[in-house]
N, C-alpha and C positions, 0 to 999 in steps of 0.2 A: 504495498497498499505505499503511495506519495501520497509522504503528509506536506503543508504548506508551513514557510519559513520560521514561525513562532511557534503553532507544535512541534517542530520538530529541535527545536531551540527542547522547547519546558523535555519532550519525554527523551533525549542524552540526556539531562543532570540530570530528571531523573532513573536513568537509565545506569546514572554514575554516583548515587545515591547521596548529588554534593546539595546542598541548600544554599537559595538563590546569595546568600550572605555568604558564604564559604567561596561562590567564584567570584564575586568583587572585589575578596580579599586576596585572592588568586590573580587577579588580572589586573589590580590595582586602582576602583571603577567605583562605586558609590551601587549599591543597595539596590535600592531604586531604578535603577539604568538596565541589572537585567532581568526585572521586574517589569520593566516596560520592553522589550526584545519577546518578551515570554504571552502579549497580551497583542503583541502587533504596531503599539504606538510607536517607536524607533525601533531602528536596525541598527545590528553591532556596526566600528566602521568599517570597513576593508583591512585596514593596520592589521584589529583585530583578531581578527576570522583564526589564520593560523596555531594560537592562541590555546583559542574557544577549543578546538581543534586538539591539542596536545593535550588540551582538560577533559576535553570529552573520551581520546583516546579511540577517535575513530578521524579518517583522510579526511579531506582537507575539500578532495570532491562529495564527499557525504554530509558533510557540514553542509556548504553553501549549496546542494541541489542545483533546479535552475533555474530559481527566484533569492536568492539570496549576495548574490554579487560570484566574478568571474575567483576562480581560484589563481588562477597568474599575475589579475590583477592586486591579491590580496597579496599572494608573497611577493612585487614590486614597494605595493602599497607597507609593510613590514619591513622590508628590506632598509626599505626611508626611513627608518621609524617613525616615532609619534609624532605628529604635527599635534603645536599645543592653538586650542581655540580664545577667541580675547572673550567673554562675555561682559556685558552690559552690567555693573555694581548695581545692586539691588539695592542697599542699602547703607547704613554704617550702624560700630556697636560704640557706641558712645562712651559719657561718664554711669559709674554708676549702675553699670550692666544695662543701660537703654542702650535700643538700637532702635534706628526713628528709620522711616525708609520714604521713598519715592513715592511708593504706591498713596501715602500716607497726606503727602504733603507735608511731612517734618523736616525736608531735609533744605532747607534754607540755606544759601548761600555754597554751599556741598555744589560740584559738579556732577554731573554722570558721569562717570569714563568708563571702558570696560580698561576690560583686568588679564591679563593672557592666563589658561587653564594649562598645565601641564597635562589631558587629559581631555577626551571626548566627551558627546552627547553628555552632557549634565547639563538637565530639564530643575532644578533645581533655582533659589534664590542664592547668589552669593551678595557675602555681606563684608566690607574690611574693616576691620578698626580702627581708630581711630584715639578713644583715647587712652588714659595711663593707668586706671581706680584697678585694669585686673591684671595687671603684672606682677607672674612674672608668667603665668597662665598664659593671656594674649596681649600679647604687646600692638601696639600702631603700628599698621602697614600688614599684619596677617588677616588671612583668609579663612572665612566661613561658608561654608553654603548649608542650607537649610533645603527640604524637601513638603510641600503644599500638595492638597490641602493637611494640619496635622490633625491628626486626634481631640478626638472632643473631651479625652480624659486619660492622665496616665496606664502605662501600665506596667506590669509589671518588668520586659524586656528594656524603661526605662531606668531604671532604676540603678541610682550611681551615676547616666552620666549626665554630660552639659546638653540642655534642652532652649529653645528660643521660647517663649511661652504669649503667647495674648492672653493680655489681664481680661476681665468683664467691663474695667473699667477703660477698658483701652490702648494701656501701655503694653508696647513690646520690649520683653527683658532677658537675658542667658542670665540662667542659671544652673544649677544642681541640683535631679533630681532625686530625694531620701528619704526613705519612710521614716510618717513624722515616730512623738510619740506615742498614742493612741494606738487600734487597734485599726487597724484599712486605712488609715491616716499618713498623709504627705507633709515634705515644705519644702520648701525652694529655699536655697541655698547660691549665697557668693561668695566668688572667691578670693572676696576686697572682706577681710572679715570687720568691715568699718559699715557693711550693711545690715543691715537686720534682716532672717532668713526670715521669710512669706508663709506662715501657715494654714494648708488648708484653702488657698482661693480660689478663689471662683475663676473660671477660665475660659478663652474662647475655642483656642485651642494651645495645643503642644506637641512640637515637632524636634528629634534630638540632629543631632551635630551629623551631618551623613563624613564630610571632612574638613581637619586642621588643618590650610596649609601653612609654613613657619619663609 
């Protein structure tokens, strides 16, 4: 039976018993990118196809089929090395853990520049750090990425991770999600000890950080 490329990618991954997160780590990309491939929303770039074929233990011809790209072109693209992608900056990580986004009209005086990422096919929001209150974890000029829409409530997988949270009062902040003092409670803590933790806040959405480029 012949499968279309999204189905083929999913079946090949499942055959190796690799999770989307594991595939993403092996390829140096974000897990949401792998998910986007498997629902047919985006295609893997040509230069990644040889690495995917090796990871799944199949020939490049089997992986590509007749709808994912030319094996010869994939080999040529891979030997040329990854092509950096320029992505617009969606907002900034400012002082006191606060995030300002262009889409919210909060970036007065800031330029909507593009930044070069060392990988392709990132469909999330790219944020640049400007404030110094979170040094040394986040320094000015560094970049983080998040994928929206976020979740409407925290999940166990997010515990101990840095997340971006839109609070019900309209603020967007970057915090670390931890278990709260009571059962089924949680707390958002800052890397800056001068900033008070937020216990069981009302949130609109929460999204884990996909990557952090120093």
